DRENDOKE-10796 format. One record per residue: residue in three letters; x, y, z of N, C-alpha, C, O in turn. Coordinates in steps of 0.2 Angstrom, whole numbers, plus 2048, in hexadecimal, padded with zeros to 3 digits. Layout:
N
alaXYZXYZXYZXYZ ...
***
This chain:
316
met8047FA800800800800804806800809807804 asn80380B7FB8078117FB8038167FF7FE8197FC leu80581880580281D8098018248067FC827808 ser80682580180582C7FE7FF82D7FA7FD8327F8 lys7FC8277F87F68277F47EF8267F87EA8257F5 val7F08257FF7EB8248037E982A8077ED82D80A asp7E282B8077E083180B7E082F8137DB82A814 leu7E48318177E482F81E7DD8318227DC82D827 asn7D983581F7D38368227CE8308227CA82F826 leu7D082C81D7CC82681C7CC8218237C881E825 phe7D28228267D381D82C7CF8208327CD81C836 ile7CE8278327CA82A8377C28278367BF82583B val7C08278307BA82482E7B981D8307B481A833 phe7BF81982E7BF8128307BE8118387BA80C83A asp7C281583C7C18148437BA8158457B881284A ala7B781B8427B081C8457AB8178437A7815847 ile7AC81483D7A780E83B7A88088407A4805842 tyr7AF8078417B08018457AD80284C7AA7FE84F thr7AE80884F7AB80A8557A480A8567A180785A glu7A080D85179980E85179580884E78F80784F ala7988048497957FF84578F80284278A7FE840 asn78F80884078A80B83C78C81183879081683B leu78B81283278D81782E78B81E82F78F82382F thr78581E83178282583378582883978782E839 arg78682483E78982684579082784479382C847 ala79382383F79A82583E79B82B83B7A082F83C gly79782D83679783483379683983879983F837 gln79283883D79083E84279783F846798844848 ile79A8398487A083A84B7A683E8487A984284A val7A783C8417AC83F83D7AA84683B7AE84A839 gly7A384783A7A184D8377A084E8307A185382D ile79E84882D79C84782679684482579384182A thr79384481F78D84181E78D83981D79383781C gln78783681D78882F81C78A82D81678E828815 pro78883081078B82E80A79282F80979682B806 ala79583480D79C83580D79F8308107A582D80E val79C82D81679F82781979F8218157A481D814 ser79A82081179981B80C79F81B8077A2816805 asn7A08218047A58227FF7AC8218027B081D7FF ala7AD8238097B482180C7B481A80D7BA81780C leu7AF81680F7B080F8107B180C8097B5807809 ala7AE80E8047AF80B7FD7B780C7FB7BA8077F8 arg7BA8127FD7C18137FB7C580E8007CA80C7FD leu7C380E8067C780980A7C78028087CC7FE808 arg7C18008067C07F98037C57F87FD7C87F37FC asp7C57FD7F97CA7FD7F37D17FC7F57D57F97F2 thr7D38007FA7DA8017FD7DC7FA8007E17F87FE phe7D77F78047D97F18077D77EA8037D97E5805 asn7D37EB7FE7D17E67FA7CD7E17FF7CE7DB7FE asp7C97E48037C57E08087BF7E480A7BF7EA80A pro7B97E080B7B37E480D7B37E88137B07ED814 leu7B87E68187B97E981E7B37E98237B47E7829 phe7AD7EB8217A77EA8257A17E78217A07E881B val79D7E38247987DF8217917E28247917E182B arg78C7E48217867E68237827E08267817DC822 thr7807E182C77C7DC82F7767DF8337767E5834 ala7727DB83676C7DE83A76F7E184176C7E5843 gln7757DF8437787E284977D7E88477807EB84B gly77D7EA8417817F083F7877ED83A7877E8837 met78C7F28397917F08357967EC83979A7EF83D val7977E683779B7E183A7A27E18377A27E0831 pro7A87E283B7AE7E28377B07DB8357AF7D6838 thr7B47DB82F7B77D582D7BD7D38317C07D8834 pro7C07CD8307C67CC8337CC7D18317D07D3835 met7CC7D382B7D17D88297D07DF82D7D57E1830 ala7CA7E182E7C97E78327CB7E68397CD7EB83C gln7C97E083C7CB7DF8437D37DF8447D57E1849 asn7D67DD83F7DE7DC83F7E17E383F7E67E4842 ile7DE7E883B7E17EE83B7DF7F483F7E27F983F ile7D97F28437D67F88477DB7FA84C7DC80084D thr7DF7F68507E37F88557E97FC8527EA802855 pro7ED7FA84D7F27FF84B7EF8058487F280A848 val7E98058457E680B8427E58108487E6816847 arg7E280E84D7E08128537E78158567E781B858 gln7EC8108577F28138597F58188557F881D858 ala7F581784E7F881C84A7F482384A7F782884A leu7ED82284B7E982884B7EA82C8527EA832852 gln7EB8288577ED82C85D7F382F85D7F4835860 leu7F882C85A7FF82F85A7FE83685680183B857 leu7FA8368507F983C84C7F68418507F7847850 arg7F183F8547ED8448587F284785E7F284D85F val7F68438617FA8468667FF84B862801850865 ser80284985C80784D859804854857807859857 val7FD8548557FA85A8527F885E8587F8864858 gln7F485B85D7F185F8627F58608687F486686B glu7FA85C86A7FE85E87080585D86E80785986A ser80986087281085F87281285887680D856879 arg81885687681985087A81985288281984D886 ser81985888481985A88B81285D88C810861888 phe80F85B89180885E89380986389980C86189E asn80786989880786E89D80086F8A07FC87289D pro7FF86C8A67F886C8A87F68738AA7F08748AA ser7FA8778AC7F887E8AE7F58828A97F28878AA glu7F78808A27F588489C7F08808987ED883894 ala7EF87989A7EA8758967E38778977E187989C asn7DF8768917D88778917D587188E7D5870888 lys7D286D8937D08668917CB8648967CB86689C thr7C785F8937C285C8977C38548987C4851892 tyr7C485189D7C584A89E7BF8478A07BB8498A4 arg7BD84289C7B783E89D7B88378A17BC83389E ile7B58368A77B78318AB7B082D8AD7AC8308AF ser7B08268AC7AB8228AD7AC8208B47B181C8B6 met7A78218B97A781E8C07A081E8C379C8218C1 thr7A081A8C87998198CC79981F8D079D8238D2 asp7938208D37928258D87968248DE7988298E1 leu79781E8E079C81D8E67A381F8E57A68228E9 thr7A581D8DF7AC81F8DD7AD8278DC7B282A8DE glu7A782A8DA7A78318D97A88348E07AC8398E1 ala7A48328E57A58348EC7AB8348EF7AE8388F3 val7AF82E8ED7B682D8F07BB8318ED7BF8348F0 ile7BB8328E67C08358E27BF83C8E07C38408E1 leu7B983E8DE7B88448DB7B984A8DF7BC84F8DD pro7B784A8E67B88508EA7C08528EA7C28588EA his7C484D8EB7CB84E8EB7CE84F8E57D38538E4 leu7CC84B8DF7CF84C8D97CD8538D67D28578D3 ser7C78558D77C585C8D47C98628D87CB8668D4 gly7CA8618DE7CE8668E27D68668DF7D886C8DE arg7D88608DE7DF8608DB7E08638D47E58678D3 ile7DB8618D07DB8648C97DA86B8C97DE86F8C5 arg7D686E8CD7D58758CE7DC8798CF7DD87E8CD arg7E08768D47E68798D67EB8788D07EF87D8CF leu7EC8728CD7F18718C87EF8738C17F48758BD ala7E98738BF7E78748B87E08778B87DB8748B7 pro7E087E8B97D98818BA7D58818B47CF8828B5 asn7D78808AE7D38808A87D18798A67CE8788A1 ile7D38748AA7D186D8A97CA86B8AC7C986D8B2 asn7C68688A97BF8668AB7BF85F8AC7C285B8A8 leu7BA85D8B07B98558B17B28548B07AD8588B2 asp7B184F8AC7AA84D8AA7A98458AC7AC8418A9 ser7A58448B27A483D8B479D83B8B279883E8B3 phe79D8358B07968318AE79882A8AE79D8288AE leu7928268AF79381F8AF79281C8A878D81D8A5 thr7978188A679681489F79580D8A179980A8A5 arg79180A89D79080389E7967FF89D79A801898 arg7987FA8A179E7F68A079F7F38997A57F4897 arg79A7F189679B7EE88F79C7F388A79E7F1885 glu79B7F988C79D7FF8877A38038887A5807884 thr7A680188E7AC8058907B280588B7B580A889 thr7B37FF8897B97FE8847B880287E7BC80687B lys7B280287B7B08068757B180D8767B3811872 glu7AE80F87C7AE81687D7B581987E7B781E87C leu7BA8158827C18178827C481787C7C881C87A ala7C38128777C68128717C481786C7C881A869 ala7BE81A86D7BB81F8697BD82686B7BC82B868 gly7C08268717C282D8747BD8308777BD836879 arg7B782D8787B183187C7B28308837AE833887 leu7B682C8857B882A88C7BF82A88D7C3827889 asp7C282E8927C982E8937CB8288987D0825898 phe7C782789E7C88238A37C281F8A57BC8228A5 ala7C38198A87BD8168AC7C08148B27C68118B3 ile7BD8158B87BF8128BE7BA80D8C17B480F8C2 asp7BC8078C17B78028C27BA7FC8C57C07FB8C6 ala7B67F68C67B97F08C87BD7ED8C27BC7EF8BD pro7C27E98C47C77E68BE7C37E18BA7C67DB8BB leu7BE7E28B77BA7DD8B37BC7DE8AB7BA7DA8A8 asn7BF7E48A97C07E48A27C67E18A07CC7E38A2 thr7C67DC89C7CC7D889A7CE7D98937D27D5890 asp7CB7DE8907CD7E08897D57E28897D77E688C pro7D87DE8847E07E08847E17E78827E77E9883 gln7DC7EA87F7DE7F187D7DD7F68837DF7FC882 val7DB7F48887D97F888E7DF7F78937E07F1896 arg7E27FC8957E77FC89B7E47FE8A17DF8018A1 his7E77FB8A77E47FD8AD7E97FC8B37EE7F98B2 val7E77FF8B87EC7FF8BE7E77FF8C47E28038C4 arg7E97FC8CA7E57FC8D07E58028D37EB8058D4 leu7E08058D67DF80B8DA7DE8098E17E280C8E5 phe7D98058E27D78048E97D67FC8EA7D57F98E5 glu7D77FA8F07D57F38F27D17F48F97D47F78FE asp7CB7F18FA7C77F28FF7C47EC9017C37E78FD arg7C17EB9087BE7E690A7B67E890B7B57ED90C tyr7B27E290C7AB7E490D7AA7E49157AD7E0918 val7A57E89177A37E891E79B7E991E7987EA918 cys7987E89237917E992478F7EF9287927F092D ile78B7F392578A7FA9287827FA92A77E7F7927 met7817FE92F77A7FF93277A80593677F808937 arg77480893877380E93C77680C943776806945 lys77881194677C81094D77780E95277980A957 gly77080F95176C80C956769805954764803957 his76C80294F7697FC94D76A7F695276F7F7956 pro7657F19527667EC95776C7E895776F7E695D leu7707E89527767E495177C7E99537827E6954 ala77B7EF9537817F49547847F395B78A7F695C ser7817F09607847EF9667897E996678C7E896B lys7897E596178D7DF9617947E195E7947E5959 glu7997DF9607A07E095D7A07DB9577A47DE952 arg79D7D695779D7D19517967CF9507927CE955 ile7957CE94A78E7CB94878F7C49467947C2942 thr78A7BF94778B7B99447887B893D7847BD93B leu7897B393A7867B293477E7B293477B7B4930 asp77B7AF9397747AF93A7727B693B76C7B8939 asp7757BA93F7747C19407737C593976E7C8937 tyr7787C39357797C692E7737C492A7707C9926 leu7717BE92A76C7BB9257657BE9277617BE923 ala7657BF92E75E7C193075C7C892F7567CA930 gln7617CC92C7607D392A75C7D492475C7D091F ser75A7DA9237577DD91C75D7E191975F7E591C his75F7DF9137657E29107637E690A75E7E6907 ile7687EB90A7687F090476D7ED8FF7737EC901 his76C7ED8F97717EB8F47727F08EE76D7F28EB ile7787F28ED7797F78E877C7F48E27817F08E2 ser77A7F58DC77C7F28D677A7F78D07747F98D0 ser77E7F88CB77C7FB8C57787F78C07757F98BC arg7787F08C27747EC8BE76D7EB8C176C7EB8C7 arg7687E98BD7617E88BF7617E18C375D7E08C7 asn7657DC8C17657D68C476D7D48C57717D78C3 gly76D7CE8C97747CC8CA7767CC8D17737D08D5 leu77B7C88D377D7C78DA7837CB8DC7877CC8D7 gly7847CD8E278A7D08E478F7CB8E778E7C58E7 his7957CD8E979A7C88EB7987C58F17997BF8F2 val7957C88F67927C58FC78D7C08FA78D7BA8FE asp7897C18F57847BC8F47877B68F17847B08F2 leu78C7B78ED78F7B18EA7937AD8EF7937A78EF ala7967B08F47997AC8FA7937A98FE7957A3900 leu78E7AC8FF7887A99037867A38FF78479E902 gly7857A48F878279E8F47877988F47847938F4 lys78D7998F57927938F679078F8FC7927898FD met78D79290178B78F90778478D90878278A90D gly78178E90277A78C90177579190577078F907 leu77879790677479C90A7727A29057757A3900 gln76D7A690876B7AC9047697B29097657B090D arg76B7B89077687BD90B7627C09087617BF903 arg75E7C490C7587C790A75A7CE90875A7D390C val75A7D090175B7D78FF7547DA8FE7507D78FA val7527DF90274C7E290274C7E98FE7477EB8FC leu7527EB8FC7537F18F87597F18F475E7F08F6 arg7587F18ED75D7F18E875D7F88E57587FA8E2 ser7637FB8E47638028E176A8028DD76F7FE8DE gln76A8078D97718088D577580D8D877B80E8D5 his7738118DD7768168E07788158E77748148EB tyr77F8168E97818158F077F81B8F477E81A8FA gln77F8218F177F8278F67788278F977782B8FE met7738248F776C8248FA76C81F900768820905 ala77081A90077081590577081890D76C815911 pro77581C90E77581E91576F82191876D82191E leu76B82591376582891576082291775C82391C val76081D91475B81791575E81491C75A812920 leu76481391C76780F92276581392976481092E glu76681992876581E92E75E81D93175D81F937 ser75981C92D75281C92F74F81592F749815930 thr75381092E75080992E75580493275A806934 asp7537FE9327577F993575A7F593075C7EF931 met75A7F792A75E7F49247657F49257687F8929 val7697EF9227707EF9227727EF91B76E7EE916 met7797F091A77C7F09137837EE9137877F0918 thr7857EA90F78B7E890E78F7EC90978D7EC903 val7947F090B7987F590779F7F49087A17F090D thr7A37F89057AA7F89067AB7FC90C7A880190E glu7B17FB90F7B37FE9167B48069147B380A918 arg7B680790E7B780E90C7B181290D7B181890F phe7AB80F90A7A581290B7A38139127A0818914 ala7A480E9167A180E91D7A58139217A2817925 leu7AB81591F7AF81A9237AD8219217AE825925 arg7A982291C7A782891A7A182A91D79F83091C his79D82692079682892379682692A79982292D asn79182A92D79082993578C823936786824939 leu78E81E93578B81793678F81293979581393A his78C80D93C78F80893F79180293A78D801936 trp79780093B7997FA93779C7F593B7A07F6940 val79B7EF93879E7E993B7A17E493679F7E5930 asp7A67E09387A97DB9337A37D693079F7D5934 leu7A47D492A79F7CF9287A17C892B7A77C692C pro79C7C492C79C7BE92F79D7B992979B7B392A val79F7BB9237A07B691D7A77B691B7AA7BC91A asp7AA7B091A7B07B09187B17AF9107AB7AF90D asp7B77B090D7B87AF9067B57B49027B37B28FC ile7B37BA9047B17BF9007B77C38FD7BB7C6901 pro7B87C38F77BE7C78F47BE7CE8F67B97D18F6 leu7C47D18F67C57D88F77C37DB8F17C37D98EB val7C07E18F27BD7E58EC7C37EA8EA7C67ED8ED gln7C47E98E37CA7ED8E07C67F28DB7C17F18D8 thr7CA7F88DB7C77FD8D67CD7FF8D27D38008D5 his7CC7FE8CB7D28008C77D08068C27CB8088C1 leu7D68098C07D580E8BB7D780B8B47DC8088B3 phe7D280D8AF7D380A8A97D48108A37D18158A4 trp7D880E89E7D98138997DB80F8937DD809893 his7D981288D7DB80E8867E280E8857E6813886 glu7E58098827EC8088807EE80E87B7F480F87B ser7EA8108777EB8158727ED81C8767F0820873 thr7EB81D87C7ED8238807F28228857F4826889 asp7F581C8857FA81A88A80081F88A802821890 gln80282288480882688480682E88380A832882 asp7FF82F8837FD8368837FE83A8897FC83888E pro80283F88880484388E7FE8458937FF845899 ala7F98478907F384A8947F08448977EE84589D asn7EF83E8947EC8398977F183689D7EF8358A2 arg7F783689B7FC8348A17FC8388A77FD8368AC trp7FC83F8A67FC8438AB7F68428B07F68428B6 met7F08418AD7EA8408B17EA8398B47E88398BA arg7ED8348B17EE82E8B47F282F8BB7F082C8C0 glu7F78328BA7FC8338C07F88378C57F98358CB gln7F483C8C47F083F8C97EB83B8CD7EB83B8D3 ile7E88368C97E38328CC7E782D8D07E482B8D6 ile7EC82A8CE7F08258D17F38278D87F28248DD glu7F682D8D77F98308DD7F48328E27F58318E8 leu7EE8358E07E98368E57E68308E87E48308EE ser7E582B8E47E38248E77E78228EC7E581F8F1 gln7EE8228EB7F38208F07F28248F77F28218FC gln7F182B8F67F082F8FC7E982D9007E982D906 leu7E482C8FC7DE82A8FF7DE8239027DB822908 glu7E281E9007E38189037E78199097E581590E arg7EC81D90A7EF81E9107EB8219157EB81F91B lys7E78269137E28299177DD82491A7DB825920 met7DA8209167D581B9187D881691D7D5814922 thr7DF81491D7E28109217E28139287E181092D lys7E481A9287E481D92F7DD81E9327DC81D938 glu7D881F92E7D18209307CE8199337CB819938 arg7D081492F7CE80D9327D180B9387CE80993D asp7D880D9397DB80B93F7D88109457D780D94B ala7D68169447D381A9497CC81894B7CB818951 ala7C88159467C28139477C280D94B7BE80C950 val7C680894A7C780294D7C98039547C7800959 ala7CE8089557D080A95C7CB80D9607CA80B966 ala7C781195D7C18149617BC80F9637B9810968 arg7BB80A95F7B68059617B98009657B57FC968 gly7BF7FF9667C27FB96A7C27F49677C27EF96B asp7C27F39617C27EC95E7C97E995E7C97E395C 
***
């Protein structure tokens, strides 16, 4: 292939079609009409002597040829973007940029108050945009550049997505301070199973880690309230005798009583930072990664001190 005879803009269209699986939406992203997208695809097919995409009921499905070239194409486009838009050094104090981060409301409550304060000091013209992206769409959104980072459990195994651990936490059981179980230093498994439980999940159905552990013992807890938002839970707990199984990090943030779980073999909760491999060497992306990682390390040390102080105060 003689690159001097190839319009490099065609690869931008190729990336958009691969991401969206739809010619109209690809045109909207690139800023051209659907006929122009069709024309660009026809030229790409001539260049590669391959259909590249096959129209199906599920959209434009990439051929093996398209699957083989998408990663190097995206890497090349990212290098071009970095070369054109930014120098190899990133100056946060002068940068004007918005970072888009996917995270849950619980992660927002832990990270955003501290991260936003840090960014305001170091980079006053940088904005943060937080929203929750469905896990099955995270890789596509990162690859398309519509998402810079995701902060979530380490469930994304796509080889194009890089990640690093931010937090590691254990589960505890929380309740109001006047709860009948609050007078106990330890609760038994029977105590735990006799309670009415709150369960938080972004999914409409499905079990949590504690449910899976109980299921291995042939046991089941009674979930009377299921919600997708953590921040409403303390309000319910303060006015009822419900209990909730949450991370210790969450428990330490609220004026509630907490006890160790009477259930063994529940894995620690890990929270990871994710980004696409195409942005791995991008100075702006790398700078923000460093801020989030350093902040997480500081918060981890702070939580250890808070845990030790809480345990000492309770005499555990």
